[in-house]
N, C-alpha and C positions, 0 to 999 in steps of 0.2 A: 629647697625650690623646685617647683615643677619644670619639666622641659617645655619649650613655648608651644607645642601642639598638643600638650596633655589634654586628654578628654575628646579630642576630635575623633570621629567615627568615619572610616573609610573602607567601602566596598571595592575590591580590585576583582575583575572580571578577567580571569586569567588569560594572559596572551605571553607573547615574547617581545624583545625589543625595548622599544621606550615606555610601555605603560609599567611593567615591572620596574623599571628604573624609577619612574616618577613615584611609585608606591613606597618603594625602598627609602627615598628621600623623605618623604612624608612621615614613615615609620621612625627613621632615625632621629627625626625631631620631635618623637614622643605621641604621635597619632596612633590609634588602636586601628590597625590594618587588617582586613579580613580578606583573604584571597580565595574566591570561589573557583574551584577547579572541578572539571567533569571527572567521572571515574576514569582513571587510566592517565589523567594528567594531559598538559601538551607538551609537545617535543622539545626535548632539552638538549642540550649538547652533553650534558653530565648528570649524574645522578642528583636529585632534589637537594638531598642533604649536603652536597658540595657545592652548591650554587650560593655564593655570598650575595648574589643580587636578590634573593628571595627571604634574606634574613629578616628576623625582627619583626614577623607578623603570623598571624595564626591561619589555619586552612580549613575551609568548609568543603565537603563534597557535595556536588548538585548537577544533574542533568539537567539543564534548562530547557530541554525539549520534553521532558517528563512534567506534566501539569503538579504535580504533588511537590516535585522538588521547586520548580518555578515559584509556587505559592509561597514556600518557606522562606527563598531567597527574597521574594518581594516584602516578606515580613521584616527582613533587616532592613530591607531600603527605607522603611518606615521610621527607622531609628538611626538612620545615616546621616552624615553632614555631605559626604563626597561619594560619588561613583565615578568608577575609572573603567572604560571598556575602550578596546581597540579591534573591534570587528570592522569589516567592510560596511559601507552605507546601506542601511536597511535590514542588516541581520539581527540587531538588539529589538528593532520593531518587529520583525517576524517572530522572534523568540517569546515577545510579550515583555520585555523588560527595557522598552524604549524610553526615551526622556518624556514623553506625553503620559504613558502609564504611571513613570515613577512620579511625575511632579503632580498628579492628581493625588496620588497617594501621600507625598511628602512635598508639598510646595517650596520647602526652602532647600532641597537636595541642589549640590552643585554637581550637575552631571557633566562628565569630562570625557570627550570623543577624541581618541588618539589614533590618527592615521596618516599614510603617507601622503596621499593626494586632496584629503579633505572631504567634505561631506557632499560637495557639488563639484561641477565641471565634468567635461568630458572623460576624464581619466579615473573619475572618482571610484568606479568599480573594478578598477585594475589592479592587478598585484604589482608590488615594487619593493625593492629594497634601498638602503641607505645611498647606494652608489647612485640609484635612479632618479632619487630627490635631488642629490647634488648635482646632476646632470643637467636636470631641467631648470634648475635655479641659477645656472651660471656659474655655481662654486666650482664643480670639478674642472671645468675647462680653465680655471685660472691657476690650479695647483699642479706643479710638475716642473720639470727641468727645461729649459730652453731646447727646442727641436725634438723633446721626447714626448710621449703620449700622457695625457693626464693622470695623475696618481691619485687613487683613493686614500684618503687619511684615516684609515681604520673606519670604525662606524661612529667616531666622536661627533661629527658635525651634524649630521640630520638626525640618526636614531635619539641621539643623547642631547645635544645641544639645541637642535631645533624642534626635537620631539619632546622628551620628558622634561628638559628645563623649562620650555616655554610653557609646556601644559601645568607644570607646578606654578609658574607664574600667574597664568589665568586661573588656577584654583584659588591662589591666596587673594588675586584681585576680585573674584567673586564672593569669596568669604567677607571681605571687606564691604563688597557692596550689599550682601545679605543682611550685615550689621546694621545698615542704614535704611534699608527697603523691607527687609523679613523676606524677600523672594530670592529663589534659588536662580541659577543660570544654566545654559547649556552651553559648554565650551567645545568650539571646533579647532582643535589644535592639530594642524596638518603640518606635516614635516616639510612640505616643500614651501610653506609660508614662512614657517620658522627660520629655515636655511635663508631665506631671502631677506628676513629681519636682520640676521647675522651679518648678511652682506652689505649693510647701510653703508659701512665707510667705502666699500669699493665701488658702491653704486654713485656715491657722491664724487669720488676721485675720478670715476669714468666720465661721469656728465661733465666735469669741468676739466677734461683733457689732461688729467694728472696721471693716468692708469694705462699702461700700454696693455692691449689684449692679448699680446703674444706672452705666452708662459715664460717663467723665467727671466723677464727682462725688467724688473721693478725692484724697488730697493729691498721690499721684504719678501719677495718670492723667489731668492736664489741668485740674483743677478749681482746684488753688492757683495762685495769680498769682505764688507764688515758685518753682515748679516748672513751667516752661512755656517755649516759644520765643516770640520777639518779632520781627515785621519791622522793619527799620532802613530809613533814607531811601533807600539804594539797591537796595531789595528783596530784600536778603539777610536772615539771620536770626541771632539770638544764642539762645544756650540759657541759661538760668537754672536753678539747682538748689540755691537758699539754702534749706534745710529747716531746719536747726538756728538758733537765734537768732543766735548769733554771726554766722555767715554772712549771714542776714537784715539784721542791722545795716549791715554791709559793703555788701550789696546797696543799701540806701536811702541810703547814703552817697555811692555811686556814680551814683545817680540824681539826686541832690541833693535828697532828701526829707528832713523832719524828722520822726523816730519820734514824737516828741510831739504831731504834728499828725494822726497816722495811727491807726485802730483796732488792736486787737492782732492780731498775726499770724495766730493760729489761729482768729479769729472768722469763721466760715463764710459768715455772712450777707453780711458785706462783701467777699468775695472777688471776685464779678462787677465790683463797681466798682472795685476796686482793680487789678483786671487791666485794665480799659479804661485807667486812670490810667498805669500801667507803659507800656502799649502806644502811649499818645500821646507819652510821654517817648522812647521808643526810636525811635519814627519821625522824632526830630528830628536824628539823626546817621547817618551810614554805619555799617555794621558795624564796619569795622576801626578806625573813632574810637572806638566802644565799647571794643573791645577794648583800645585804649591807655588809656582812662578807667579801665578795671578792671585794669591790669596790675598796679597795686601792692596791689590789694585783695583778701584773701581770701574772695571772696563767690560762689565757685562759678559764675562765668560764663564761658562759652567761645564762640567762633564756631562756627556751623554750617558746616561746611566741605563743599564738593563733593569729590568723590572725586579730580579734579584738581588740587585745591588741597592734600590732604592732606601728600603729601611734601615741600612746602615749608614747613610749619609747623615752627618752631624746635624745637619738643620731638620731633616725629616724626623731623625729620631728625638730631637729636642721637642718638637712640636706634637709628637706622638700621632703624625699624619697617617701612618700605617699602623695597624693595631693587630692583635693577634686574639681571634676569638673563634670558638669552638673549632680549634685545631687548625686554622689555616690564617695566613695573613691576608689582609683586606684593606681598603680604604676606610679611614675614620669618617664620620658623619662631618658634614659640612653645610652652611656655614657654622660658625661657633658663636655662641652669645655668652656674654659675661653673667656670672652668678647663676649658671645653670648647670645642673649636673651632667655628666658625660652620657652619650647613649648607650642603651643596655642592648648591646649585640647578642641576639638569640640565634640559635640554629634554625636553618630552613625546616619546616614541618612536613612530615609525612602528608601527602594529599589527603584531606578529609580527617585529619587527625584531631582536629579541634571543634567539630561539629557541635557535639553536646556542649561543650563549654562556652563557645560562642553564643548559642541561641540562650543559655543561662544568663551569662554575663550582660548581654544586650536586652534583656527581659522580654523576650518575645515569646515565651512559651516552651514546652517541651512535646508540644504534639506534632513532631515532625518525623 
């Protein structure tokens, strides 16, 4: 059987951050993704052939400021289903590959614009990074310990969650719309909008006076002793997420505590004291000893694993969540589909290595 996006053609105008991640997700699901890179490529943290985020697509070299190179890429646009770009607003238009030009040539194209601030608004032309989009959306202010400064949660929330994941959602929605109407769409995937969408639960809680604005004072932001991390005797950590009473009861059982001798689970005034008690107990054993102690208890208790430990965990190993491809470990394609062959993870390509093959395979001629 074919993979779910088999036959879909995607042009990725090379960038960094969310756009290559979105392209990777589409490629993992079977799309034919072509990354268009200018000579010399874009700035990378490591050599291209070591960047698993660039896996499973081919590379075409083109300087879009050169009319001849632009013309050949526009011929690819004629055959594409999706285009992904992450330039600042107006740059694609100045280069001659904006949505109006592309839709005139290919009305069914799904033209995807991934930026931090969006295509309009006072900040649209300004630079920014994940932490800035988190800050302006209110998410950053909510993350961190009580009395401490806000803590950036890697670049998972804005770049990848609010950026690439929401861009892929927009792409799939636009393809569904195209199936009904025949017309493509222009997607404005702004990370500041995406993060705000991810914050919907916390907006609801705030609007109904169920969320404290002060960091580290709510159930799931570090205040509750039953939803936190604890240091063990070997300086490694255990994660506890026993929010519901049934799981909390199992947590206490694993810790050797009698519920009758403790305050009510949701008595906020006792949380600091109870948290110290939990911490003292967790420090009496190594992390893996606690894992064994909780193995038969449904208490929402798990080890905090370093990346190097993740592939060896029995659950991760059983599902094949981490794969070994082209000489390095990396996350497997997600989500999974029944009766579908696994992804074919191919190594990142040297910029421009596939120019001839792509033009041949896409049937746009070899006069380039």
